C-alpha positions as CSV (number, residue, x, y, z in Angstrom):
1,M,-6.8,-5.3,39.0
2,Q,-7.5,-3.0,36.0
3,K,-9.6,-4.6,33.3
4,R,-7.6,-5.2,30.1
5,L,-8.8,-3.3,27.0
6,R,-10.3,-5.9,24.6
7,I,-9.4,-5.2,21.0
8,L,-11.1,-6.3,17.8
9,F,-8.5,-5.9,15.1
10,A,-9.8,-5.3,11.5
11,G,-7.3,-5.9,8.8
12,S,-6.9,-8.1,5.7
13,P,-3.7,-7.7,3.5
14,A,0.0,-8.2,4.3
15,I,0.6,-4.5,5.3
16,A,-1.6,-5.1,8.4
17,V,0.2,-8.3,9.5
18,P,3.1,-6.8,11.6
19,A,0.7,-4.6,13.6
20,L,-1.7,-7.5,14.2
21,E,1.2,-9.7,15.4
22,A,2.6,-7.0,17.6
23,I,-0.8,-6.4,19.3
24,A,-1.4,-10.1,19.7
25,R,2.1,-10.7,21.3
26,R,2.5,-7.6,23.4
27,G,-1.0,-7.0,24.7
28,N,-1.1,-9.0,27.9
29,G,1.8,-7.0,29.4
30,E,0.6,-3.6,28.3
31,G,-3.0,-3.5,29.5
32,F,-4.9,-4.8,26.4
33,V,-5.7,-8.2,24.8
34,L,-6.6,-9.2,21.3
35,A,-10.2,-10.4,21.5
36,G,-10.6,-11.3,17.8
37,L,-9.8,-10.5,14.2
38,L,-12.2,-9.1,11.6
39,T,-11.0,-9.8,8.1
40,N,-12.3,-10.2,4.6
41,P,-13.8,-13.6,3.5
42,D,-11.7,-16.2,1.9
43,S,-11.3,-15.5,-1.9
44,P,-10.1,-17.5,-4.9
45,K,-6.4,-17.1,-5.7
46,G,-4.1,-18.0,-8.6
47,R,-5.0,-19.9,-11.7
48,S,-6.4,-22.8,-9.7
49,G,-9.0,-20.5,-8.1
50,R,-8.6,-22.2,-4.8
51,L,-10.1,-20.3,-1.9
52,E,-7.5,-18.8,0.5
53,Q,-7.9,-16.8,3.6
54,T,-6.4,-13.3,4.0
55,E,-2.8,-12.7,5.1
56,C,-4.0,-11.5,8.4
57,A,-6.1,-14.6,9.0
58,D,-3.0,-16.7,8.1
59,A,-0.8,-14.7,10.5
60,L,-3.2,-15.0,13.5
61,L,-3.5,-18.8,12.9
62,R,0.3,-19.0,13.3
63,I,0.1,-17.1,16.6
64,S,-3.0,-18.7,18.1
65,A,-5.8,-21.0,16.9
66,Q,-7.9,-19.9,20.0
67,I,-8.5,-16.2,19.0
68,P,-11.8,-15.9,17.0
69,V,-11.6,-14.8,13.3
70,L,-14.7,-13.2,11.8
71,K,-15.0,-13.2,8.0
72,P,-18.4,-11.6,7.2
73,E,-19.3,-10.6,3.6
74,K,-21.1,-7.5,5.0
75,L,-21.1,-5.7,8.3
76,D,-24.8,-6.4,8.8
77,G,-26.8,-7.4,11.8
78,A,-25.3,-10.9,11.8
79,A,-21.8,-9.5,11.7
80,R,-22.6,-7.1,14.5
81,A,-23.9,-9.9,16.6
82,Q,-20.6,-11.9,16.1
83,A,-18.5,-8.9,17.0
84,E,-20.6,-8.0,20.1
85,A,-20.2,-11.5,21.4
86,L,-16.5,-10.9,21.8
87,K,-17.2,-8.0,24.2
88,P,-14.7,-5.7,22.5
89,D,-13.8,-2.3,24.0
90,I,-12.2,-0.8,21.0
91,L,-11.9,-1.4,17.2
92,V,-8.4,-1.1,15.7
93,S,-8.4,-1.0,11.9
94,F,-5.6,-1.1,9.3
95,A,-6.4,-1.8,5.7
96,Y,-9.6,-3.8,6.4
97,G,-11.3,-2.7,3.2
98,K,-14.8,-1.9,4.3
99,I,-16.6,1.2,5.7
100,F,-17.7,1.0,9.3
101,G,-21.2,2.3,9.8
102,P,-22.5,4.0,13.0
103,K,-24.3,0.8,14.1
104,F,-21.1,-1.2,14.0
105,L,-19.0,1.5,15.7
106,A,-21.6,1.8,18.4
107,L,-20.5,-1.7,19.6
108,F,-17.2,-0.3,21.0
109,P,-17.3,1.7,24.2
110,Q,-13.9,3.2,23.4
111,G,-14.8,3.8,19.7
112,G,-12.3,2.9,17.0
113,I,-8.9,3.9,15.7
114,N,-7.3,3.5,12.3
115,A,-3.8,3.4,11.0
116,H,-3.5,5.4,7.7
117,P,-0.2,5.5,5.7
118,S,0.0,9.2,5.0
119,L,0.5,12.4,6.9
120,L,-3.2,13.2,7.3
121,P,-5.0,15.3,6.2
122,K,-2.9,14.7,3.1
123,Y,-4.0,11.8,0.9
124,R,-7.2,10.7,2.5
125,G,-8.6,7.7,0.7
126,P,-7.6,4.2,-0.4
127,T,-4.2,4.6,-2.1
128,P,-2.0,7.0,-0.1
129,I,1.2,5.1,-0.7
130,P,1.1,5.2,-4.5
131,A,-0.1,8.8,-4.4
132,A,3.0,9.9,-2.4
133,I,5.3,8.2,-4.9
134,I,3.6,9.5,-8.0
135,N,3.7,13.0,-6.7
136,R,7.4,12.6,-5.8
137,E,6.9,13.7,-2.2
138,A,10.0,14.3,-0.1
139,E,8.3,12.6,2.9
140,T,5.2,10.7,3.9
141,G,4.3,9.1,7.2
142,L,1.9,7.0,9.3
143,T,-1.1,8.5,11.1
144,I,-3.2,6.9,13.8
145,Q,-6.6,8.6,13.9
146,R,-9.9,8.1,15.5
147,L,-12.5,6.6,13.2
148,A,-15.1,9.1,12.2
149,A,-18.2,9.2,9.9
150,E,-16.2,10.9,7.1
151,M,-13.4,8.8,5.7
152,D,-9.9,9.5,7.2
153,S,-11.2,12.7,9.0
154,G,-10.9,11.7,12.6
155,D,-8.8,13.3,15.3
156,I,-5.1,12.5,15.1
157,L,-3.7,10.4,18.0
158,A,-0.2,9.9,16.7
159,Q,1.7,10.7,13.6
160,E,5.3,9.9,12.5
161,K,7.1,11.2,9.4
162,V,9.0,9.0,7.0
163,P,11.6,10.6,4.6
164,L,11.5,9.3,1.0
165,S,14.6,8.7,-1.1
166,G,12.8,8.8,-4.4
167,R,13.5,5.2,-5.2
168,E,10.7,3.6,-3.2
169,T,8.1,1.3,-4.8
170,T,4.7,0.8,-3.4
171,A,5.9,-2.7,-2.3
172,S,8.9,-1.4,-0.4
173,L,7.1,1.6,1.1
174,S,4.2,-0.6,2.2
175,E,6.7,-2.8,4.1
176,A,8.1,0.3,5.9
177,M,4.6,1.5,6.8
178,A,3.7,-2.0,8.1
179,Q,6.7,-1.9,10.5
180,K,5.9,1.7,11.5
181,A,2.3,0.6,12.4
182,A,3.6,-2.3,14.4
183,E,5.8,0.1,16.4
184,L,3.2,2.8,17.0
185,L,-0.1,0.9,17.7
186,P,0.8,-1.2,20.7
187,S,2.3,1.8,22.6
188,L,-0.7,3.9,21.7
189,L,-3.1,1.2,22.9
190,G,-1.2,0.9,26.1
191,E,-1.7,4.7,26.7
192,I,-5.4,4.3,25.9
193,A,-5.7,1.4,28.3
194,R,-4.0,3.4,31.1
195,D,-5.3,6.9,30.7
196,G,-7.4,7.3,27.6
197,L,-6.0,9.7,24.9
198,Q,-7.0,13.0,23.5
199,G,-6.7,13.6,19.8
200,Q,-5.8,16.6,17.7
201,P,-8.5,17.7,15.2
202,Q,-7.4,17.7,11.6
203,D,-7.3,20.8,9.4
204,H,-10.1,19.7,7.1
205,G,-9.4,22.7,4.8
206,A,-6.0,21.2,4.0
207,A,-7.3,17.8,3.1
208,S,-6.4,16.1,-0.2
209,Y,-7.6,12.9,-1.6
210,C,-6.5,9.8,-3.5
211,Q,-8.6,7.4,-5.6
212,L,-8.7,3.7,-6.3
213,I,-6.2,2.7,-9.0
214,E,-7.5,1.1,-12.2
215,K,-5.6,-1.5,-14.1
216,S,-5.5,0.7,-17.1
217,A,-3.4,3.3,-15.2
218,G,-0.3,1.3,-15.9
219,L,-0.2,2.2,-19.6
220,I,2.9,4.4,-20.1
221,D,2.5,7.8,-21.8
222,W,6.0,8.3,-23.3
223,S,5.3,12.0,-23.8
224,M,5.6,12.4,-20.0
225,S,9.0,13.3,-18.5
226,A,11.3,10.4,-17.6
227,W,10.9,11.4,-13.9
228,E,7.1,11.2,-14.1
229,I,7.2,7.8,-15.8
230,D,9.7,6.5,-13.3
231,A,7.5,7.6,-10.4
232,R,4.6,5.7,-12.0
233,I,6.7,2.6,-12.5
234,R,7.6,2.6,-8.8
235,A,4.0,3.5,-7.6
236,Y,2.5,0.7,-9.7
237,T,4.8,-2.0,-8.4
238,P,3.6,-4.6,-7.5
239,W,0.2,-3.7,-9.1
240,P,-1.0,-3.0,-11.8
241,L,2.6,-2.6,-13.2
242,C,3.5,-0.2,-16.0
243,W,3.5,-1.4,-19.5
244,T,3.8,-0.3,-23.1
245,T,3.5,-2.1,-26.4
246,S,6.3,-3.6,-28.6
247,R,5.4,-5.1,-31.9
248,G,1.8,-5.5,-30.8
249,L,2.7,-7.3,-27.6
250,Q,2.3,-6.0,-24.0
251,L,5.7,-5.2,-22.5
252,F,6.0,-4.5,-18.8
253,I,8.7,-2.1,-17.6
254,L,9.6,-3.5,-14.2
255,K,12.6,-1.4,-13.1
256,A,14.0,1.8,-14.5
257,E,15.6,5.1,-13.5
258,P,15.4,8.6,-15.2
259,I,18.5,10.2,-16.6
260,D,19.2,13.7,-17.8
261,Q,19.1,14.4,-21.6
262,D,22.8,15.3,-21.4
263,A,23.7,11.8,-20.0
264,Q,21.9,9.8,-22.7
265,T,23.3,8.3,-25.9
266,G,21.0,9.3,-28.8
267,P,19.5,12.4,-30.3
268,A,17.6,14.7,-28.1
269,S,15.1,15.2,-30.9
270,A,14.1,11.5,-30.9
271,A,10.4,10.8,-30.7
272,P,9.0,9.8,-27.2
273,G,9.1,6.0,-26.9
274,K,12.1,5.7,-29.2
275,V,14.7,3.1,-28.0
276,L,17.9,5.1,-28.1
277,G,20.4,2.4,-27.4
278,K,22.0,1.0,-24.2
279,D,24.2,2.1,-21.4
280,K,26.4,-0.7,-20.1
281,N,25.8,0.4,-16.5
282,K,22.2,1.5,-16.5
283,G,20.3,-0.5,-19.1
284,I,18.2,0.1,-22.2
285,L,17.7,3.9,-22.9
286,I,14.2,5.0,-24.0
287,Q,13.4,8.6,-25.0
288,A,10.7,10.3,-22.9
289,G,9.0,13.7,-23.3
290,K,11.9,15.1,-21.3
291,G,15.0,13.1,-20.5
292,A,15.3,9.4,-21.0
293,L,14.5,6.3,-19.1
294,A,17.2,3.7,-18.4
295,V,15.3,0.3,-18.2
296,S,17.0,-2.5,-16.3
297,A,14.2,-5.1,-16.1
298,L,11.4,-6.0,-18.6
299,Q,8.8,-8.7,-19.2
300,Y,6.8,-9.6,-22.2
301,Q,3.2,-10.7,-21.4
302,T,3.2,-14.4,-20.5
303,K,7.0,-14.5,-20.4
304,K,9.5,-14.4,-17.6
305,A,10.8,-11.2,-16.1
306,L,14.3,-10.6,-17.4
307,E,17.4,-8.4,-16.6
308,W,18.0,-6.1,-19.6
309,K,21.1,-7.8,-21.0
310,V,19.3,-11.2,-21.0
311,F,16.3,-9.5,-22.6
312,L,18.3,-8.1,-25.5
313,N,19.9,-11.5,-26.1
314,G,16.5,-12.7,-27.2
315,A,15.3,-9.5,-28.8
316,R,18.2,-8.1,-30.8
317,D,16.1,-5.8,-33.0
318,F,14.6,-4.2,-29.9
319,L,17.2,-1.4,-30.1
320,C,15.6,-0.1,-33.3
321,E,12.0,0.1,-32.0
322,T,9.7,2.9,-31.0
323,L,7.4,1.8,-28.2
324,G,3.8,2.5,-27.5
C-alpha cells in the first residue's frame, strides 16, 4: 500500500479556510492526509480585547479536534521541533503570514508549495488582490507555486485565470480566490502523491510587486478621476476603507460607482470634492478630477453605515458641501 503524503497546512485568515477544509476532507481518498495546521497565535479581537484563535484554527476544530494545531510566535528551533514531530512530507501554505527559512523548509522531504492569488510573476508580495483591483486589471488568477528562497519566485505548478468585471471588492475577490484554491490544491496534491510534479520556472524579468497597505492609504484624493477613486474604494473594502472629511468629521465612502461627466447633474467646472447633487437611481454625486462619483453608501466615524437616501435625511445640508 502506498504511503499517504502527510501535509502540514500553514494558513491563518478566512481566505485559507476553504482550502484547509477541502484538504482535510478529501485527503484520505486521494493519497494524502492532513497531519497538522500551522497558524498564527491567538490574538486580541474587538473592543473587549479577548484572545481569539485564527479563522483556520476555528475551522479545523469544527472538522476534527484530533488534528494538531501549532501556533508558534516564531519559526524557531522549538517550532521546528513541533513540526518535525508530525513527520510531514510537504508544507502547503496559503496566507500564513510568516516567511519560511531554509531550516524550516528542510523539514519537508517534498518541499513546500504556496497558493498565491495573482497570475505570477505579476504582483508578487502581500497584497495581490487589492493591487489587481486598483490597477483595474481585466483578469487576475490563482497560482500554485513551489516555495523558494525569494518571495513568490518558485516554479509554477498550476495557474488558473479569473476574469474581472470591474465591480469586485477585495472582500468579494478574496472569496472567489478562496474557492479557487479549494478546487486546485487537493487535485494538485493528489498528483504529487501519485507521481510527483514538475513545475514551470517563472519569467523573473516580468515580475512586478505589491506592498503592504497602510491605514492612511484610504484617504481619498478627489483630484483623481472617478474611476481611480472607485477602484480604491473597492480595493480597500473591507480594510482600511476609503474616507474623506466632512465638516471636520471622518466620512467613509463605502459604496460608489463612477459616471461620465456627461451623465452627471452639475457643472463640469466644479472643484474636486464638490457635492453636485443627487441622482435618484445612483446616489449622491461628487465631483472628481475627471467624471463624478455616485455614492450609494456612507458612514460617519462612530456612526452606522447608511444607504444614501437615509444618510441625506439626517444631513440635509450635505448637498452644499465640498469634501476633503
